C-alpha positions as CSV (number, residue, x, y, z in Angstrom):
1,X,0.0,0.0,0.0
2,X,1.3,3.5,-0.8
3,X,2.4,5.6,2.2
4,X,-0.2,8.0,3.6
5,X,2.2,9.8,5.9
6,X,5.6,11.2,5.3
7,X,8.6,10.9,7.7
8,X,11.1,13.6,6.6
9,X,12.9,14.3,9.9
10,X,16.2,13.0,8.6
11,X,16.2,14.8,5.3
12,X,17.6,18.2,4.6
13,X,15.9,20.0,1.6
14,X,17.9,23.2,2.0
15,X,16.4,26.7,1.4
16,X,13.2,26.5,-0.8
17,X,13.5,28.0,-4.2
18,X,10.6,30.4,-4.4
19,X,11.7,32.1,-7.7
20,X,8.9,32.7,-10.2
21,X,10.7,30.6,-12.9
22,X,10.8,27.6,-10.5
23,X,7.1,27.4,-10.2
24,X,5.4,24.9,-12.4
25,X,2.1,26.1,-13.8
26,X,-0.4,23.2,-14.4
27,X,-4.1,22.7,-14.6
28,X,-4.1,22.5,-10.8
29,X,-2.2,25.7,-10.2
30,X,-3.2,27.9,-13.1
31,X,-6.4,29.4,-11.6
32,X,-4.5,30.4,-8.4
33,X,-1.7,31.9,-10.4
34,X,-4.2,33.9,-12.5
35,X,-6.0,35.1,-9.4
36,X,-2.8,36.5,-7.9
37,X,-1.9,38.2,-11.1
38,X,-5.2,40.2,-10.8
39,X,-4.5,41.4,-7.3
40,X,-5.3,45.0,-8.0
41,X,-9.0,44.0,-8.6
42,X,-9.5,41.8,-5.6
43,X,-12.9,42.5,-4.0
44,X,-12.3,44.5,-0.8
45,X,-8.6,44.3,-1.5
46,X,-8.2,40.9,0.1
47,X,-7.8,37.4,-1.2
48,X,-7.2,34.0,0.4
49,X,-5.1,31.2,-1.1
50,X,-5.6,27.9,0.8
51,X,-4.3,24.4,0.6
52,X,-2.6,21.6,2.5
53,X,1.0,21.8,3.5
54,X,3.2,21.2,0.4
55,X,0.5,22.3,-2.0
56,X,2.6,25.3,-3.3
57,X,0.8,28.2,-1.6
58,X,3.9,29.5,0.1
59,X,5.7,29.5,-3.3
60,X,2.9,31.3,-5.0
61,X,2.7,33.7,-2.1
62,X,6.4,34.5,-2.3
63,X,6.1,35.2,-6.0
64,X,3.2,37.5,-5.4
65,X,4.9,39.3,-2.5
66,X,7.9,39.9,-4.7
67,X,5.8,41.3,-7.6
68,X,3.6,43.4,-5.4
69,X,6.4,44.6,-3.1
70,X,4.4,43.3,-0.2
71,X,5.2,43.3,3.5
72,X,5.4,39.6,4.7
73,X,4.5,38.4,8.1
74,X,3.0,35.4,9.9
75,X,-0.5,35.4,11.3
76,X,0.8,35.1,14.9
77,X,2.9,38.3,14.3
78,X,-0.2,40.3,13.1
79,X,-0.8,42.9,15.8
80,X,-3.4,45.6,16.2
81,X,-0.6,48.2,16.0
82,X,0.5,46.9,12.6
83,X,-3.1,46.7,11.3
84,X,-3.8,50.3,12.2
85,X,-0.4,51.8,11.5
86,X,0.1,54.0,8.4
87,X,2.7,53.0,5.8
88,X,5.2,55.4,4.4
89,X,4.6,54.3,0.8
90,X,0.8,54.7,0.6
91,X,-1.7,51.9,0.7
92,X,-1.0,48.7,2.6
93,X,0.3,45.8,0.6
94,X,0.9,42.7,2.7
95,X,1.0,38.9,2.8
96,X,-0.2,37.1,5.9
97,X,1.0,33.5,6.1
98,X,-1.0,31.1,8.4
99,X,-3.6,33.9,8.5
100,X,-6.0,31.7,10.5
101,X,-3.7,32.0,13.5
102,X,-3.9,35.8,13.7
103,X,-5.4,37.6,16.6
104,X,-9.1,38.2,15.7
105,X,-9.0,41.8,16.8
106,X,-6.0,42.6,14.7
107,X,-7.4,40.7,11.7
108,X,-10.7,42.5,11.9
109,X,-8.9,45.8,12.1
110,X,-6.8,44.9,9.0
111,X,-9.9,44.0,7.0
112,X,-11.6,47.2,8.1
113,X,-8.7,49.3,7.1
114,X,-8.7,47.7,3.6
115,X,-12.3,48.6,3.2
116,X,-11.7,52.2,4.3
117,X,-8.4,52.9,2.5
118,X,-7.9,50.3,-0.2
119,X,-4.7,48.3,-0.6
120,X,-4.2,44.6,-1.0
121,X,-3.6,41.7,1.5
122,X,-3.1,38.1,0.5
123,X,-4.0,35.5,3.2
124,X,-2.4,32.1,3.2
125,X,-3.9,29.2,5.2
126,X,-4.7,25.5,5.0
127,X,-8.5,26.0,5.0
128,X,-10.8,28.7,3.6
129,X,-11.7,31.7,5.7
130,X,-15.2,30.5,6.3
131,X,-13.8,27.6,8.3
132,X,-11.6,29.7,10.6
133,X,-12.6,29.4,14.3
134,X,-13.1,33.0,15.3
135,X,-15.7,34.2,17.8
136,X,-16.3,37.8,16.6
137,X,-19.4,37.7,14.5
138,X,-18.5,40.7,12.4
139,X,-15.2,39.1,11.6
140,X,-16.8,35.8,10.6
141,X,-19.1,37.7,8.3
142,X,-16.2,39.4,6.6
143,X,-14.3,36.3,6.3
144,X,-17.1,34.5,4.5
145,X,-17.1,37.3,1.9
146,X,-13.4,37.0,1.0
147,X,-12.6,35.7,-2.5
148,X,-10.6,32.5,-2.4
149,X,-8.8,29.9,-4.5
150,X,-7.7,26.5,-3.4
151,X,-4.5,24.6,-4.4
152,X,-5.5,21.0,-4.9
153,X,-3.1,18.0,-4.7
154,X,-1.0,17.7,-7.8
155,X,-1.9,15.2,-10.5
156,X,0.5,12.2,-11.1
157,X,1.8,13.7,-14.4
158,X,2.8,16.9,-12.7
159,X,4.5,15.1,-9.8
160,X,6.5,13.0,-12.3
161,X,7.6,16.2,-14.0
162,X,8.6,17.7,-10.7
163,X,10.5,14.6,-9.6
164,X,12.6,14.8,-12.8
165,X,13.3,18.5,-12.2
166,X,14.2,18.0,-8.5
167,X,16.4,15.0,-9.3
168,X,18.3,17.0,-12.0
169,X,18.9,19.8,-9.5
170,X,20.6,17.2,-7.3
171,X,22.7,15.7,-10.2
172,X,20.6,12.6,-10.8
173,X,19.1,11.7,-14.2
174,X,15.7,10.1,-14.0
175,X,13.7,9.1,-17.1
176,X,10.0,9.4,-17.5
177,X,9.2,5.7,-16.5
178,X,11.2,6.0,-13.3
179,X,9.7,9.3,-12.4
180,X,6.2,8.0,-13.2
181,X,6.9,5.0,-11.1
182,X,7.6,7.2,-8.1
183,X,4.8,9.6,-8.7
184,X,2.3,6.7,-8.6
185,X,3.6,5.5,-5.2
186,X,4.1,8.6,-3.0
187,X,1.6,11.0,-1.4
188,X,0.4,13.5,-3.9
189,X,2.1,16.6,-2.5
190,X,5.0,18.8,-3.6
191,X,6.8,18.0,-0.4
192,X,6.6,14.3,-1.1
193,X,8.2,14.8,-4.5
194,X,11.0,16.8,-2.9
195,X,11.5,14.1,-0.2
196,X,11.8,11.2,-2.5
197,X,14.3,13.0,-4.8
198,X,16.3,14.1,-1.7
199,X,16.4,10.5,-0.7
200,X,18.2,9.7,-3.9
201,X,21.4,11.1,-2.3
202,X,21.1,8.6,0.5
203,X,21.0,5.6,-1.8
204,X,23.4,6.8,-4.5
205,X,26.3,4.7,-3.0
206,X,24.6,1.5,-4.1
207,X,25.6,0.0,-7.4
208,X,22.5,0.3,-9.6
209,X,21.9,-0.6,-13.2
210,X,19.2,1.9,-14.2
211,X,17.4,5.1,-13.2
212,X,14.4,2.8,-12.3
213,X,16.6,0.9,-9.9
214,X,17.6,4.1,-8.2
215,X,14.0,5.1,-8.0
216,X,13.1,1.8,-6.4
217,X,15.8,2.0,-3.9
218,X,14.8,5.6,-2.9
219,X,11.2,4.6,-2.5
220,X,12.0,1.7,-0.3
221,X,14.5,3.7,1.8
222,X,12.0,6.5,2.3
223,X,9.0,4.3,3.0
224,X,10.4,1.0,4.4
225,X,7.2,0.2,6.3
226,X,5.1,0.4,3.0
227,X,7.3,-0.9,0.2
228,X,9.2,-4.2,0.4
229,X,11.4,-5.4,-2.4
230,X,8.6,-7.6,-3.8
231,X,5.9,-4.9,-3.5
232,X,8.0,-2.2,-5.1
233,X,8.8,-4.2,-8.2
234,X,8.6,-7.8,-9.3
235,X,12.0,-8.6,-10.7
236,X,14.7,-6.6,-8.9
237,X,16.8,-4.3,-11.0
238,X,19.7,-3.9,-8.5
239,X,23.2,-5.1,-9.2
240,X,24.0,-8.4,-7.6
C-alpha cells in the first residue's frame, strides 16, 4: 500500500527555491496563479489562497509578494498596532501566512482598514476563511465574503515532472518511466516529490543498473514500512 504519511525528519531539503521561474504552472495551479496576477482587482482588497502543506501556496505567495512589493508576516505576528499603522509608501500591501492563526481583533482591524483605505492583502492558510474558528461575529461575516482559490493536490503527471526536475537539480538523471513509477507511489504533494528525490542522495552509494533501480531504492529507503522489495517491483533491477 502507498504511504499515507511522510517521515522527513532525517532529510535536509535546503532553502526552498521560491523564484517565479521555479514554479510549475499546471491545470491544478493555473487558476490560483491567474487570481494572484489580478490582485489590483480583488474584492475588498483581500484574497485567500488555501491548501494543505506542500500544495505550493507558500511558493505562489512568495512570487506575489515579490511582484507586489508586499510586507510579509506570519499570522501570529499580526498585531493591532500593525493593522492600524500608516505605511510610508501609501496603501498597505501585505502577505499574511498562516492567517487563520492571527489575533481576531488585529485581523478584523486589518480588513476594516482595507475597506476604508484600499490596498491589498493576501492571506495564506490550509483552510478557507469561512472555516476559521473566530468568535467575533462581524469578523466571521467578513471572512465569508473573501474571494478564495484552493490549491489541490498535484496530479500524477505533474508530480513526475517535478521529480525529474528536482532530481536533475541534485545531479541525478531520472527518465519518464522511473519518475512516473515514483509519482504513482508517493503521497500527492510537492513535499513528497522533494522528499523522494532528496532520498536519492542517501541511496546513491549503491551499485545500480538503471534510473528505475535508483527510483526503487529511494522509494524503499523513504517508505520501508510500506514498500518491500517484492511490493516495489517484481524482478529486482539492482546489481547483484
